[in-house]
C-alpha positions as CSV (number, residue, x, y, z in Angstrom):
1,X,-6.8,15.5,5.0
2,X,-6.8,11.9,4.3
3,X,-7.5,10.9,0.6
4,X,-10.9,9.4,0.1
5,X,-9.5,5.9,-0.9
6,X,-11.2,2.7,0.2
7,X,-9.5,0.5,2.3
8,X,-5.5,0.7,2.0
9,X,-3.6,-2.8,2.8
10,X,-0.2,-2.7,3.7
11,X,2.5,-5.3,3.3
12,X,5.6,-5.5,6.2
13,X,8.4,-3.6,4.1
14,X,6.7,-0.6,4.1
15,X,5.5,-0.6,7.9
16,X,9.1,-1.2,8.7
17,X,10.8,1.3,6.2
18,X,8.2,4.1,7.4
19,X,8.8,3.4,10.9
20,X,12.7,3.3,10.6
21,X,12.2,6.9,9.3
22,X,9.8,7.9,11.5
23,X,7.2,8.3,9.2
24,X,4.8,5.6,9.9
25,X,2.2,8.1,10.7
26,X,2.1,9.5,7.6
27,X,-0.4,6.4,6.5
28,X,-2.7,8.1,9.0
29,X,-2.3,11.0,7.8
30,X,-2.9,10.2,3.6
31,X,-5.2,7.4,3.9
32,X,-8.7,7.1,5.8
33,X,-8.6,3.2,7.0
34,X,-5.1,1.3,7.0
35,X,-5.5,-2.3,7.5
36,X,-3.0,-5.1,7.9
37,X,-3.5,-9.2,7.6
38,X,-2.5,-11.2,10.6
39,X,0.5,-12.6,8.7
40,X,2.0,-8.9,8.2
41,X,1.5,-8.0,12.2
42,X,3.2,-11.3,12.9
43,X,6.4,-10.6,10.6
44,X,6.5,-7.1,11.9
45,X,6.3,-8.0,15.5
46,X,8.7,-11.0,15.1
47,X,11.7,-8.5,14.8
48,X,11.2,-8.3,18.6
49,X,11.6,-5.3,20.6
50,X,13.9,-2.4,19.6
51,X,13.5,-3.7,16.0
52,X,12.1,-0.9,13.2
53,X,8.2,-1.1,13.5
54,X,7.6,-3.2,16.2
55,X,6.8,-0.4,18.9
56,X,5.4,1.9,16.1
57,X,2.9,-0.9,15.0
58,X,1.8,-1.6,18.8
59,X,1.3,2.1,19.4
60,X,-0.6,2.6,16.0
61,X,-4.3,1.9,17.1
62,X,-5.5,3.5,13.7
63,X,-4.2,0.4,11.8
64,X,-6.5,-2.4,11.9
65,X,-5.8,-5.9,11.6
66,X,-8.5,-8.0,9.5
67,X,-8.2,-11.8,9.3
68,X,-8.9,-13.1,5.6
69,X,-12.5,-14.3,5.2
70,X,-11.0,-17.4,3.5
71,X,-7.2,-18.2,4.3
72,X,-7.3,-20.5,1.4
73,X,-7.0,-17.6,-1.0
74,X,-3.7,-16.6,0.2
75,X,-2.3,-20.2,0.0
76,X,-2.9,-20.0,-3.9
77,X,0.1,-17.3,-3.7
78,X,2.6,-19.8,-2.9
79,X,5.2,-18.3,-4.7
80,X,4.9,-15.2,-2.2
81,X,6.0,-14.8,1.6
82,X,2.8,-15.6,3.9
83,X,2.6,-11.6,4.6
84,X,2.6,-10.7,0.8
85,X,0.1,-13.3,0.0
86,X,-2.2,-12.2,2.8
87,X,-2.1,-8.7,1.5
88,X,-2.9,-9.6,-1.9
89,X,-5.7,-12.0,-1.0
90,X,-7.2,-9.6,1.7
91,X,-7.3,-6.6,-0.8
92,X,-9.2,-8.6,-3.4
93,X,-11.5,-9.9,-0.4
94,X,-12.0,-5.9,1.0
95,X,-12.0,-4.5,-2.8
96,X,-9.2,-2.4,-1.5
97,X,-8.7,1.1,-2.7
98,X,-4.9,0.4,-2.8
99,X,-2.4,-1.8,-1.7
100,X,1.1,-0.8,-0.5
101,X,3.8,-3.3,-1.2
102,X,7.3,-3.2,-1.9
103,X,8.5,-6.5,-3.2
104,X,8.7,-7.5,-7.3
105,X,6.8,-10.4,-7.2
106,X,4.1,-9.3,-5.0
107,X,3.9,-6.3,-6.8
108,X,3.4,-8.4,-10.5
109,X,0.8,-10.5,-8.7
110,X,-0.8,-7.5,-7.6
111,X,-1.0,-5.7,-10.8
112,X,-2.0,-9.0,-12.7
113,X,-4.9,-9.1,-10.5
114,X,-5.7,-5.3,-11.2
115,X,-5.0,-4.2,-7.8
116,X,-4.3,-0.1,-7.4
117,X,-0.9,-0.3,-6.2
118,X,1.9,1.7,-4.6
119,X,5.1,1.5,-2.4
120,X,6.9,2.9,0.2
121,X,8.5,5.6,-2.0
122,X,4.9,6.1,-3.8
123,X,3.7,7.4,-0.1
124,X,6.7,9.1,0.6
125,X,6.0,11.2,-2.8
126,X,2.2,11.7,-2.3
127,X,3.4,12.9,1.3
128,X,5.4,15.5,-0.3
129,X,2.7,16.6,-3.2
130,X,0.2,17.2,-0.1
131,X,3.1,19.4,1.8
132,X,3.2,16.7,4.5
133,X,7.0,16.4,4.2
134,X,9.5,19.0,2.6
135,X,11.6,16.7,0.6
136,X,11.7,12.7,-0.1
137,X,15.3,12.5,-1.2
138,X,16.9,13.1,2.7
139,X,13.9,10.3,3.7
140,X,15.0,7.7,0.8
141,X,18.7,8.4,1.9
142,X,18.0,7.6,5.8
143,X,15.9,4.3,4.2
144,X,19.0,3.3,2.4
145,X,21.2,4.1,5.4
146,X,18.9,2.0,7.6
147,X,19.5,-1.1,5.2
148,X,16.2,-0.6,2.9
149,X,17.2,-1.8,-0.7
150,X,16.0,0.5,-3.1
151,X,16.4,0.3,-7.0
152,X,18.3,3.0,-8.3
153,X,16.2,3.8,-11.2
154,X,13.1,3.5,-9.0
155,X,15.1,6.5,-6.7
156,X,16.2,8.5,-9.6
157,X,12.4,8.3,-11.2
158,X,10.8,9.3,-7.6
159,X,12.9,12.0,-7.2
160,X,12.5,13.4,-10.9
161,X,8.7,13.2,-9.8
162,X,9.3,15.0,-6.7
163,X,11.5,17.7,-8.8
164,X,14.2,16.7,-6.6
165,X,16.2,15.1,-9.4
């Protein structure tokens, strides 16, 4: 049953990472409304056919692409990549219930702005808590094998919280 969270805004890396391990649908199962800004859509699709996330995003009619009311707000976050900047700006504009973003600098911006925040590992942890996946350890291993870089301390903390540490 989806969490009664207002709009959830997702960045590029979590979409690619979850697609890489065949778990993008967790977002649909966990949250009522999943939104991405146009720059995130563009970044995912830029990988081209066969890249993780491309086909999955094209099939995911439950992910809504929402343009920023004022794209200049994202311009103010010039130290971030465009997708990250649009995620943070859109989250503010829509008063998002949650922002799903992995990159450290973008997370700092989101925290500074008081945005509720999680990342790919947080999504996996929530999925385990709700019984949607049996364990996060094997999924984390698959992420790493697929080339997703994860901080060792964060992995250890996640595994501990999942009771797998």
